[in-house]
PDB file as gemmi writes it, atoms N, CA and C in Angstrom:
CRYST1    1.000    1.000    1.000  90.00  90.00  90.00 P 1                      
ATOM      1  N   UNK A   1     -11.888  -5.493  -2.066  1.00  0.00           N  
ATOM      2  CA  UNK A   1     -13.133  -6.233  -2.165  1.00  0.00           C  
ATOM      3  C   UNK A   1     -13.255  -7.238  -1.020  1.00  0.00           C  
ATOM      4  N   UNK A   2     -12.145  -7.847  -0.675  1.00  0.00           N  
ATOM      5  CA  UNK A   2     -12.163  -8.870   0.372  1.00  0.00           C  
ATOM      6  C   UNK A   2     -12.392  -8.276   1.759  1.00  0.00           C  
ATOM      7  N   UNK A   3     -12.238  -6.977   1.898  1.00  0.00           N  
ATOM      8  CA  UNK A   3     -12.385  -6.320   3.195  1.00  0.00           C  
ATOM      9  C   UNK A   3     -13.848  -6.080   3.560  1.00  0.00           C  
ATOM     10  N   UNK A   4     -14.770  -6.264   2.618  1.00  0.00           N  
ATOM     11  CA  UNK A   4     -16.177  -5.969   2.843  1.00  0.00           C  
ATOM     12  C   UNK A   4     -17.031  -7.214   2.628  1.00  0.00           C  
ATOM     13  N   UNK A   5     -18.209  -7.189   3.188  1.00  0.00           N  
ATOM     14  CA  UNK A   5     -19.145  -8.280   2.922  1.00  0.00           C  
ATOM     15  C   UNK A   5     -19.570  -8.203   1.460  1.00  0.00           C  
ATOM     16  N   UNK A   6     -20.036  -9.297   0.915  1.00  0.00           N  
ATOM     17  CA  UNK A   6     -20.443  -9.323  -0.495  1.00  0.00           C  
ATOM     18  C   UNK A   6     -21.568  -8.324  -0.763  1.00  0.00           C  
ATOM     19  N   UNK A   7     -22.455  -8.140   0.204  1.00  0.00           N  
ATOM     20  CA  UNK A   7     -23.554  -7.181   0.053  1.00  0.00           C  
ATOM     21  C   UNK A   7     -23.023  -5.769  -0.219  1.00  0.00           C  
ATOM     22  N   UNK A   8     -21.929  -5.413   0.410  1.00  0.00           N  
ATOM     23  CA  UNK A   8     -21.322  -4.091   0.216  1.00  0.00           C  
ATOM     24  C   UNK A   8     -20.439  -4.087  -1.030  1.00  0.00           C  
ATOM     25  N   UNK A   9     -19.537  -5.052  -1.144  1.00  0.00           N  
ATOM     26  CA  UNK A   9     -18.546  -5.042  -2.231  1.00  0.00           C  
ATOM     27  C   UNK A   9     -19.174  -5.131  -3.614  1.00  0.00           C  
ATOM     28  N   UNK A  10     -20.332  -5.758  -3.759  1.00  0.00           N  
ATOM     29  CA  UNK A  10     -20.955  -5.877  -5.085  1.00  0.00           C  
ATOM     30  C   UNK A  10     -21.531  -4.550  -5.577  1.00  0.00           C  
ATOM     31  N   UNK A  11     -21.588  -3.549  -4.720  1.00  0.00           N  
ATOM     32  CA  UNK A  11     -22.104  -2.232  -5.107  1.00  0.00           C  
ATOM     33  C   UNK A  11     -21.066  -1.384  -5.836  1.00  0.00           C  
ATOM     34  N   UNK A  12     -19.828  -1.840  -5.855  1.00  0.00           N  
ATOM     35  CA  UNK A  12     -18.743  -1.048  -6.420  1.00  0.00           C  
ATOM     36  C   UNK A  12     -18.137  -1.705  -7.646  1.00  0.00           C  
ATOM     37  N   UNK A  13     -17.600  -0.871  -8.512  1.00  0.00           N  
ATOM     38  CA  UNK A  13     -16.803  -1.361  -9.630  1.00  0.00           C  
ATOM     39  C   UNK A  13     -15.359  -1.022  -9.289  1.00  0.00           C  
ATOM     40  N   UNK A  14     -14.511  -2.007  -9.245  1.00  0.00           N  
ATOM     41  CA  UNK A  14     -13.125  -1.808  -8.845  1.00  0.00           C  
ATOM     42  C   UNK A  14     -12.240  -1.656 -10.070  1.00  0.00           C  
ATOM     43  N   UNK A  15     -11.501  -0.562 -10.120  1.00  0.00           N  
ATOM     44  CA  UNK A  15     -10.563  -0.313 -11.218  1.00  0.00           C  
ATOM     45  C   UNK A  15      -9.218   0.092 -10.625  1.00  0.00           C  
ATOM     46  N   UNK A  16      -8.161  -0.103 -11.391  1.00  0.00           N  
ATOM     47  CA  UNK A  16      -6.837   0.323 -10.965  1.00  0.00           C  
ATOM     48  C   UNK A  16      -6.053   0.738 -12.184  1.00  0.00           C  
ATOM     49  N   UNK A  17      -5.053   1.561 -11.975  1.00  0.00           N  
ATOM     50  CA  UNK A  17      -4.265   2.102 -13.073  1.00  0.00           C  
ATOM     51  C   UNK A  17      -2.970   1.331 -13.305  1.00  0.00           C  
ATOM     52  N   UNK A  18      -2.509   0.650 -12.296  1.00  0.00           N  
ATOM     53  CA  UNK A  18      -1.272  -0.105 -12.424  1.00  0.00           C  
ATOM     54  C   UNK A  18      -1.310  -1.258 -11.432  1.00  0.00           C  
ATOM     55  N   UNK A  19      -0.569  -2.272 -11.742  1.00  0.00           N  
ATOM     56  CA  UNK A  19      -0.498  -3.424 -10.851  1.00  0.00           C  
ATOM     57  C   UNK A  19       0.958  -3.762 -10.617  1.00  0.00           C  
ATOM     58  N   UNK A  20       1.349  -3.804  -9.346  1.00  0.00           N  
ATOM     59  CA  UNK A  20       2.718  -4.177  -9.014  1.00  0.00           C  
ATOM     60  C   UNK A  20       2.899  -5.667  -9.259  1.00  0.00           C  
ATOM     61  N   UNK A  21       4.034  -6.019  -9.829  1.00  0.00           N  
ATOM     62  CA  UNK A  21       4.277  -7.431 -10.111  1.00  0.00           C  
ATOM     63  C   UNK A  21       5.504  -7.969  -9.389  1.00  0.00           C  
ATOM     64  N   UNK A  22       6.311  -7.088  -8.811  1.00  0.00           N  
ATOM     65  CA  UNK A  22       7.514  -7.545  -8.099  1.00  0.00           C  
ATOM     66  C   UNK A  22       7.146  -7.972  -6.684  1.00  0.00           C  
ATOM     67  N   UNK A  23       7.423  -9.232  -6.364  1.00  0.00           N  
ATOM     68  CA  UNK A  23       7.114  -9.751  -5.032  1.00  0.00           C  
ATOM     69  C   UNK A  23       8.323 -10.478  -4.468  1.00  0.00           C  
ATOM     70  N   UNK A  24       8.429 -10.445  -3.155  1.00  0.00           N  
ATOM     71  CA  UNK A  24       9.503 -11.189  -2.506  1.00  0.00           C  
ATOM     72  C   UNK A  24       9.029 -12.630  -2.307  1.00  0.00           C  
ATOM     73  N   UNK A  25       9.895 -13.515  -1.807  1.00  0.00           N  
ATOM     74  CA  UNK A  25       9.504 -14.923  -1.639  1.00  0.00           C  
ATOM     75  C   UNK A  25       8.289 -15.128  -0.732  1.00  0.00           C  
ATOM     76  N   UNK A  26       7.997 -14.177   0.158  1.00  0.00           N  
ATOM     77  CA  UNK A  26       6.842 -14.308   1.052  1.00  0.00           C  
ATOM     78  C   UNK A  26       5.550 -13.869   0.367  1.00  0.00           C  
ATOM     79  N   UNK A  27       5.642 -13.386  -0.891  1.00  0.00           N  
ATOM     80  CA  UNK A  27       4.461 -12.965  -1.620  1.00  0.00           C  
ATOM     81  C   UNK A  27       4.051 -11.527  -1.360  1.00  0.00           C  
ATOM     82  N   UNK A  28       4.946 -10.752  -0.708  1.00  0.00           N  
ATOM     83  CA  UNK A  28       4.657  -9.347  -0.432  1.00  0.00           C  
ATOM     84  C   UNK A  28       5.154  -8.494  -1.583  1.00  0.00           C  
ATOM     85  N   UNK A  29       4.370  -7.471  -1.943  1.00  0.00           N  
ATOM     86  CA  UNK A  29       4.742  -6.574  -3.023  1.00  0.00           C  
ATOM     87  C   UNK A  29       5.990  -5.791  -2.619  1.00  0.00           C  
ATOM     88  N   UNK A  30       6.939  -5.702  -3.526  1.00  0.00           N  
ATOM     89  CA  UNK A  30       8.174  -4.958  -3.297  1.00  0.00           C  
ATOM     90  C   UNK A  30       8.040  -3.609  -3.984  1.00  0.00           C  
ATOM     91  N   UNK A  31       8.312  -2.462  -3.420  1.00  0.00           N  
ATOM     92  CA  UNK A  31       8.992  -2.266  -2.149  1.00  0.00           C  
ATOM     93  C   UNK A  31       8.069  -2.347  -0.953  1.00  0.00           C  
ATOM     94  N   UNK A  32       6.792  -2.564  -1.143  1.00  0.00           N  
ATOM     95  CA  UNK A  32       5.886  -2.718  -0.014  1.00  0.00           C  
ATOM     96  C   UNK A  32       5.149  -1.439   0.295  1.00  0.00           C  
ATOM     97  N   UNK A  33       4.205  -1.537   1.194  1.00  0.00           N  
ATOM     98  CA  UNK A  33       3.415  -0.381   1.580  1.00  0.00           C  
ATOM     99  C   UNK A  33       4.333   0.657   2.203  1.00  0.00           C  
ATOM    100  N   UNK A  34       4.189   1.864   1.772  1.00  0.00           N  
ATOM    101  CA  UNK A  34       5.058   2.931   2.268  1.00  0.00           C  
ATOM    102  C   UNK A  34       6.219   3.125   1.331  1.00  0.00           C  
ATOM    103  N   UNK A  35       6.965   2.082   1.115  1.00  0.00           N  
ATOM    104  CA  UNK A  35       8.076   2.105   0.174  1.00  0.00           C  
ATOM    105  C   UNK A  35       8.678   3.482  -0.024  1.00  0.00           C  
ATOM    106  N   UNK A  36       9.128   3.744  -1.207  1.00  0.00           N  
ATOM    107  CA  UNK A  36       9.680   5.045  -1.561  1.00  0.00           C  
ATOM    108  C   UNK A  36       8.656   5.742  -2.449  1.00  0.00           C  
ATOM    109  N   UNK A  37       7.457   5.884  -1.946  1.00  0.00           N  
ATOM    110  CA  UNK A  37       6.330   6.345  -2.736  1.00  0.00           C  
ATOM    111  C   UNK A  37       6.574   7.699  -3.386  1.00  0.00           C  
ATOM    112  N   UNK A  38       7.053   8.682  -2.630  1.00  0.00           N  
ATOM    113  CA  UNK A  38       7.214  10.033  -3.179  1.00  0.00           C  
ATOM    114  C   UNK A  38       8.252  10.048  -4.288  1.00  0.00           C  
ATOM    115  N   UNK A  39       9.332   9.315  -4.110  1.00  0.00           N  
ATOM    116  CA  UNK A  39      10.365   9.234  -5.153  1.00  0.00           C  
ATOM    117  C   UNK A  39       9.791   8.551  -6.384  1.00  0.00           C  
ATOM    118  N   UNK A  40       8.999   7.527  -6.181  1.00  0.00           N  
ATOM    119  CA  UNK A  40       8.399   6.813  -7.318  1.00  0.00           C  
ATOM    120  C   UNK A  40       7.431   7.696  -8.087  1.00  0.00           C  
ATOM    121  N   UNK A  41       6.861   8.704  -7.420  1.00  0.00           N  
ATOM    122  CA  UNK A  41       5.962   9.644  -8.084  1.00  0.00           C  
ATOM    123  C   UNK A  41       6.701  10.817  -8.711  1.00  0.00           C  
ATOM    124  N   UNK A  42       8.021  10.871  -8.522  1.00  0.00           N  
ATOM    125  CA  UNK A  42       8.820  11.919  -9.136  1.00  0.00           C  
ATOM    126  C   UNK A  42       9.187  13.059  -8.209  1.00  0.00           C  
ATOM    127  N   UNK A  43       8.894  12.935  -6.925  1.00  0.00           N  
ATOM    128  CA  UNK A  43       9.248  13.959  -5.958  1.00  0.00           C  
ATOM    129  C   UNK A  43      10.511  13.551  -5.214  1.00  0.00           C  
ATOM    130  N   UNK A  44      11.205  14.559  -4.641  1.00  0.00           N  
ATOM    131  CA  UNK A  44      12.408  14.258  -3.849  1.00  0.00           C  
ATOM    132  C   UNK A  44      12.041  13.546  -2.556  1.00  0.00           C  
ATOM    133  N   UNK A  45      10.983  14.030  -1.903  1.00  0.00           N  
ATOM    134  CA  UNK A  45      10.551  13.491  -0.615  1.00  0.00           C  
ATOM    135  C   UNK A  45       9.155  14.009  -0.312  1.00  0.00           C  
ATOM    136  N   UNK A  46       8.653  13.729   0.888  1.00  0.00           N  
ATOM    137  CA  UNK A  46       7.303  14.151   1.248  1.00  0.00           C  
ATOM    138  C   UNK A  46       7.184  15.676   1.262  1.00  0.00           C  
ATOM    139  N   UNK A  47       8.198  16.350   1.744  1.00  0.00           N  
ATOM    140  CA  UNK A  47       8.155  17.817   1.790  1.00  0.00           C  
ATOM    141  C   UNK A  47       8.062  18.404   0.376  1.00  0.00           C  
ATOM    142  N   UNK A  48       8.804  17.849  -0.555  1.00  0.00           N  
ATOM    143  CA  UNK A  48       8.749  18.298  -1.955  1.00  0.00           C  
ATOM    144  C   UNK A  48       7.354  18.049  -2.526  1.00  0.00           C  
ATOM    145  N   UNK A  49       6.762  16.906  -2.191  1.00  0.00           N  
ATOM    146  CA  UNK A  49       5.410  16.575  -2.655  1.00  0.00           C  
ATOM    147  C   UNK A  49       4.402  17.589  -2.145  1.00  0.00           C  
ATOM    148  N   UNK A  50       4.567  18.026  -0.909  1.00  0.00           N  
ATOM    149  CA  UNK A  50       3.612  18.963  -0.314  1.00  0.00           C  
ATOM    150  C   UNK A  50       3.662  20.342  -0.958  1.00  0.00           C  
ATOM    151  N   UNK A  51       4.712  20.645  -1.696  1.00  0.00           N  
ATOM    152  CA  UNK A  51       4.825  21.928  -2.389  1.00  0.00           C  
ATOM    153  C   UNK A  51       4.102  21.909  -3.740  1.00  0.00           C  
ATOM    154  N   UNK A  52       3.806  20.731  -4.236  1.00  0.00           N  
ATOM    155  CA  UNK A  52       3.178  20.582  -5.550  1.00  0.00           C  
ATOM    156  C   UNK A  52       1.693  20.909  -5.473  1.00  0.00           C  
ATOM    157  N   UNK A  53       1.208  21.653  -6.459  1.00  0.00           N  
ATOM    158  CA  UNK A  53      -0.215  21.979  -6.533  1.00  0.00           C  
ATOM    159  C   UNK A  53      -0.702  21.673  -7.951  1.00  0.00           C  
ATOM    160  N   UNK A  54      -1.596  20.696  -8.107  1.00  0.00           N  
ATOM    161  CA  UNK A  54      -2.085  20.335  -9.436  1.00  0.00           C  
ATOM    162  C   UNK A  54      -2.781  21.513 -10.129  1.00  0.00           C  
ATOM    163  N   UNK A  55      -2.707  21.556 -11.457  1.00  0.00           N  
ATOM    164  CA  UNK A  55      -3.350  22.618 -12.229  1.00  0.00           C  
ATOM    165  C   UNK A  55      -4.850  22.698 -11.956  1.00  0.00           C  
ATOM    166  N   UNK A  56      -5.496  21.568 -11.756  1.00  0.00           N  
ATOM    167  CA  UNK A  56      -6.925  21.564 -11.467  1.00  0.00           C  
ATOM    168  C   UNK A  56      -7.227  22.372 -10.203  1.00  0.00           C  
ATOM    169  N   UNK A  57      -6.399  22.209  -9.179  1.00  0.00           N  
ATOM    170  CA  UNK A  57      -6.592  22.955  -7.932  1.00  0.00           C  
ATOM    171  C   UNK A  57      -6.385  24.448  -8.183  1.00  0.00           C  
ATOM    172  N   UNK A  58      -5.351  24.788  -8.932  1.00  0.00           N  
ATOM    173  CA  UNK A  58      -5.085  26.202  -9.246  1.00  0.00           C  
ATOM    174  C   UNK A  58      -6.266  26.818 -10.002  1.00  0.00           C  
ATOM    175  N   UNK A  59      -6.800  26.094 -10.978  1.00  0.00           N  
ATOM    176  CA  UNK A  59      -7.920  26.593 -11.779  1.00  0.00           C  
ATOM    177  C   UNK A  59      -9.171  26.799 -10.922  1.00  0.00           C  
ATOM    178  N   UNK A  60      -9.459  25.846 -10.054  1.00  0.00           N  
ATOM    179  CA  UNK A  60     -10.665  25.962  -9.221  1.00  0.00           C  
ATOM    180  C   UNK A  60     -10.531  27.092  -8.217  1.00  0.00           C  
ATOM    181  N   UNK A  61      -9.345  27.263  -7.651  1.00  0.00           N  
ATOM    182  CA  UNK A  61      -9.135  28.381  -6.726  1.00  0.00           C  
ATOM    183  C   UNK A  61      -9.307  29.706  -7.441  1.00  0.00           C  
ATOM    184  N   UNK A  62      -8.811  29.783  -8.665  1.00  0.00           N  
ATOM    185  CA  UNK A  62      -8.928  31.026  -9.444  1.00  0.00           C  
ATOM    186  C   UNK A  62     -10.390  31.352  -9.714  1.00  0.00           C  
ATOM    187  N   UNK A  63     -11.215  30.339  -9.931  1.00  0.00           N  
ATOM    188  CA  UNK A  63     -12.643  30.575 -10.167  1.00  0.00           C  
ATOM    189  C   UNK A  63     -13.282  31.245  -8.952  1.00  0.00           C  
ATOM    190  N   UNK A  64     -12.912  30.804  -7.756  1.00  0.00           N  
ATOM    191  CA  UNK A  64     -13.491  31.356  -6.541  1.00  0.00           C  
ATOM    192  C   UNK A  64     -12.961  32.759  -6.259  1.00  0.00           C  
ATOM    193  N   UNK A  65     -11.694  32.996  -6.548  1.00  0.00           N  
ATOM    194  CA  UNK A  65     -11.106  34.314  -6.337  1.00  0.00           C  
ATOM    195  C   UNK A  65     -11.732  35.326  -7.282  1.00  0.00           C  
ATOM    196  N   UNK A  66     -11.903  34.936  -8.540  1.00  0.00           N  
ATOM    197  CA  UNK A  66     -12.466  35.839  -9.554  1.00  0.00           C  
ATOM    198  C   UNK A  66     -13.967  36.046  -9.380  1.00  0.00           C  
ATOM    199  N   UNK A  67     -14.631  35.167  -8.636  1.00  0.00           N  
ATOM    200  CA  UNK A  67     -16.076  35.273  -8.460  1.00  0.00           C  
ATOM    201  C   UNK A  67     -16.464  36.317  -7.414  1.00  0.00           C  
ATOM    202  N   UNK A  68     -15.505  36.744  -6.609  1.00  0.00           N  
ATOM    203  CA  UNK A  68     -15.831  37.715  -5.548  1.00  0.00           C  
ATOM    204  C   UNK A  68     -15.705  39.133  -6.006  1.00  0.00           C  
TER     205      UNK A  68                                                      
END                                                                             
């Protein structure tokens, strides 16, 4: 919200699913931007994440394949 002028930011409703609460003495969120994101999501690493395909994607692709 702070990145935009009020004229722009008031057009949006901001929601989030989780809020990090661990901060270091400088007030930065731990582990920080980048962190160990893929591991925190349950993947081994970025390469493992790239192999994952959500069911929604599989279902939508199947609709297009079956439509031809």
